[in-house]
C-alpha positions in Angstrom: -46.1 225.3 -159.0 -46.3 225.4 -163.1 -49.7 225.8 -164.7 -50.2 222.0 -165.0 -49.0 220.9 -161.3 -51.5 224.1 -160.4 -54.4 222.5 -162.9 -53.9 219.0 -161.2 -53.6 220.5 -157.5 -57.0 222.0 -158.0 -58.5 219.2 -159.4 -57.7 217.0 -156.2 -58.9 219.5 -154.1 -62.1 219.7 -155.9 -62.3 216.3 -155.8 -61.6 215.4 -152.5 -64.1 218.6 -151.2 -66.6 217.2 -153.4 -66.7 213.9 -151.6 -66.4 215.4 -148.4 -69.5 217.5 -149.6 -71.2 214.7 -150.1 -70.4 212.5 -146.9 -71.6 215.6 -145.2 -74.7 216.7 -147.2 -75.9 212.7 -146.0 -75.3 212.9 -142.7 -76.4 216.5 -141.7 -79.7 215.9 -144.2 -79.0 219.3 -145.9 -77.1 220.1 -149.5 -73.3 220.9 -149.1 -71.2 221.9 -152.5 -67.4 221.8 -152.7 -67.0 225.5 -152.2 -69.3 224.9 -148.7 -65.9 222.7 -147.9 -63.5 224.8 -148.9 -64.7 227.9 -146.9 -65.0 226.2 -143.8 -61.4 224.5 -144.0 -60.2 228.5 -145.2 -62.0 229.2 -141.6 -60.7 226.4 -139.7 -56.9 226.2 -141.1 -56.5 229.7 -140.6 -55.4 230.0 -144.0 -55.1 233.5 -145.7 -57.1 232.3 -149.0 -58.6 228.8 -150.6 -55.4 228.8 -152.5 -53.4 227.4 -149.6 -55.7 224.5 -149.2 -53.7 223.0 -152.6 -50.7 222.3 -151.0 -52.2 220.5 -147.7 -53.0 217.3 -149.9 -56.4 216.9 -148.2 -58.0 213.7 -148.3 -61.6 213.3 -148.1 -60.9 211.2 -144.8 -58.9 214.4 -143.4 -61.4 216.9 -144.7 -64.1 214.5 -142.6 -61.9 214.8 -139.5 -60.7 218.4 -139.8 -65.0 219.6 -140.3 -66.3 216.8 -137.8 -67.6 219.7 -135.2 -67.6 222.6 -137.8 -71.4 224.2 -137.5 -71.5 224.5 -141.4 -75.1 227.0 -140.9 -72.4 229.9 -139.9 -71.5 229.5 -143.9 -76.0 230.6 -144.7 -76.4 233.2 -142.3 -80.0 234.1 -141.2 -81.3 237.4 -142.6 -82.5 240.1 -140.1 -83.2 243.1 -142.1 -82.1 245.2 -144.7 -82.2 248.4 -143.7 -83.1 251.0 -146.5 -81.7 254.9 -145.6 -83.2 258.1 -146.9 -79.6 259.7 -146.7 -76.0 258.1 -146.1 -75.1 257.7 -142.9 -71.3 257.5 -143.7 -69.4 260.5 -142.7 -67.6 262.0 -145.2 -63.9 260.8 -146.1 -64.5 257.3 -144.9 -62.4 254.9 -146.8 -64.4 252.5 -148.4 -64.1 250.0 -151.4 -62.3 251.4 -154.6 -65.6 250.2 -156.0 -67.5 252.7 -154.8 -65.8 255.6 -156.5 -68.1 254.7 -159.3 -71.7 253.9 -157.0 -73.0 257.0 -155.5 -76.6 257.1 -154.2 -78.5 259.2 -151.9 -79.4 256.1 -149.2 -78.0 252.9 -148.1 -78.8 249.6 -147.6 -77.7 248.2 -144.6 -77.7 244.1 -144.2 -77.8 242.7 -140.9 -77.5 238.8 -140.3 -78.8 236.9 -136.9 -76.1 234.2 -137.1 -73.2 235.5 -139.3 -69.8 233.3 -140.5 -67.7 236.1 -138.7 -69.4 237.6 -135.5 -66.9 240.6 -135.6 -66.7 243.5 -134.8 -70.2 243.1 -133.3 -72.7 240.5 -133.1 -74.6 241.1 -135.1 -73.3 243.7 -137.1 -74.5 245.4 -140.5 -73.1 245.1 -143.8 -72.9 247.8 -146.6 -72.7 246.2 -149.7 -72.3 248.9 -152.0 -69.2 250.1 -149.8 -67.6 247.0 -148.2 -68.0 248.8 -144.9 -68.9 247.2 -141.7 -71.2 249.0 -138.5 -70.5 247.7 -134.8 -73.8 247.9 -133.7 -72.9 249.1 -130.5 -70.4 251.7 -130.7 -71.7 253.1 -134.5 -68.0 252.1 -135.3 -67.0 251.9 -139.1 -64.6 249.0 -140.4 -63.4 247.7 -143.8 -62.8 243.8 -143.5 -61.3 244.1 -140.1 -59.6 247.4 -139.9 -61.1 250.1 -138.1 -61.4 253.3 -140.6 -60.9 255.7 -137.5 -64.8 256.9 -138.2 -68.3 256.2 -136.5 -71.7 257.2 -137.8 -74.0 259.7 -135.7 -75.5 258.5 -132.5 -78.8 259.1 -133.9 -78.5 257.2 -137.1 -77.1 254.2 -134.7 -80.2 254.3 -132.9 -82.7 254.7 -136.0 -80.4 251.6 -137.2 -81.0 249.7 -133.9 -85.0 250.5 -133.8 -85.3 249.2 -137.5 -83.4 245.6 -136.1 -85.9 245.6 -133.3 -88.9 246.1 -135.0 -88.1 243.4 -137.4 -87.0 240.6 -134.6 -88.1 241.6 -131.0 -85.6 238.7 -129.5 -82.7 239.9 -131.6 -79.9 240.7 -128.4 -77.8 243.7 -129.3 -74.3 244.9 -128.4 -74.9 247.6 -125.4 -75.0 250.9 -126.7 -71.8 252.6 -126.3 -71.6 255.9 -127.8 
């Protein structure tokens, strides 16, 4: 696809997605944007990236059909807790995003959502926004995207995080402790 064809495909998709977002917004009494439609389509169609949607010639009606039963609340998960720790619990030598090379701090912030769009590796799980790691709240295993980095946090640290979550929301069901 040359640059002109790509620009045209983007414009057509954005128009169809915006139209679908407007229709869903009215029927659901919530405000959706074309990017919400794009994210939902990537998930529903199992696309590698939003770019994969450009060759599918999706009309507003086709989008409405594909997303008729989609739960858009998944795109806006409810935050349970930002957990601030005084020291890093990530074991030395754990693979992280490349941006972590320039970010150094004594403590960490782990974010836990009640209804995360991706309930993997556990439901709920914690995200470390600085280094890109996900934490399984049952095993303490660390993941980068969907791949295990082969490390776990200490059991003591996992129990600390779990207790902080429970202190905020007593009804939050955590995965069984497996360490």
